[in-house]
C-alpha positions, 0 to 999 in steps of 0.5 A: 369476248363478253365478260362472263359476269356483267360489270356493275356500275362500281366496276373500275372499267365502268367508273372510267367511262364516267370519268372520260365522259365527265372530265376533259382533263381525264380525256386528255390524260388518258388520250381516250374518249367515249362514243355513245350509242350503237349508231355512233359506235358503228360509225367509229368502227367503220371509220377505222377509229381505234376502239379499245373496248365496247360496253353493252347492256341488255338489248345493246348486246344484240346490236350490229355495232357489237357484232362489228366490234366482235368481228374486229376483235374488239373486246365487248363487255356486258354491263349489268342492268342500269349501270350504263344509265348511271354513267351516260351523258344522254337524256335517253340512256344508250345501250352501247358505249365504246372507249376510243383513242383520240383521233385528232392530228397536228395542225400541220397535218390537217392543212396538208390533208386539206389540200387547199380546200376550205378550213374552219377555225373554231377560235373559241367556239364554246358550245359543244352542239355548235362545234359538233354541227360545224364539224358535220357541216364541214364534212358534208360540204367537202371542206378540208379540215377543222382547227379547234383553236384557243379556248374552243370546246374539247372536240371529244366532249360527248356532246360534240361527238354526238352533234358531229354525227360521225363526222368527227371520226372522218374529218381531219381536225386538230385540237388545242392550237393557240389561235395566233399559231393557227393563223400563222400556220394558215398564212404559211400554207397560203390561206387567206383568213376571213371572219364574219360580222353582222354588218359592214363586211363584204357580201359572203357570196361575193367573196372568192371561196375557191382559193385556199380560205380559212373561216375563223369563227369566234366565241358565241358571246364574245366573238374573236379573241383579242389580237386576232387579225384577219384578211377579210370580213364578210357579212351574211345578209339577214332581214331586220330586226334579226341582228345575227345568226347562230355561229353554227348556221353562219359557218354552215352557210359559208361552207356550202357557199364555198362548195357551190363556187367550186362546183361552178368552177369545175363545170367551167363557163356555160356554152352558147344556147342551142 
């Protein structure tokens, strides 16, 4: 049911939206995060994410996301005009926001769910747009999971949530595992670890990506954390004078190369021409 009187920007529930959007510590303490926009709210509901409440203002009350929330028994709060614009993190104000429970898993659970498929390890990836794009690429390519490791960005940062375009709600992922612990878990699970270097590594498309492989991606400016040792280094050939690729682009290319190799293996050897 919607509140009889729309909530103002000063209402404690609306102020909690502001805190969850703006502070990682608030999200960690509450075990909740904010989903912004009717399309993403609908994606979260369809994915079975535990949505605690939906907040909608103006035309947002008439969106399918609100209808789905009401049908599922999720409380819907009407918000006064201009209130959501004052708390949202997007340039274009969103008419629907939702508070959802965290959906990350333990790293061991992610590896079990991956079942030997490629895993991405974001070992210090700090840009939320890159991180969200990598989660989306991982799901789109059929990868098995994502580990946010070391000093990686909070996966529940609102920009990560938006950039993932709903993949964060479906892709098995963990958050906060130290990079050395992540590598130890991968080794115990039989995963080989590979990293990317601009020059001098093996050609990425010559590497066997059909076996259990984890692609470890470091910080955009500083690379991999100190002390991280990997099994293989690969290079994505690029034309000069370009020195390197954006980390999200590099990770995406490897994800889809792994998907290509698996398709080739699943088809088996080509028969003779007839």
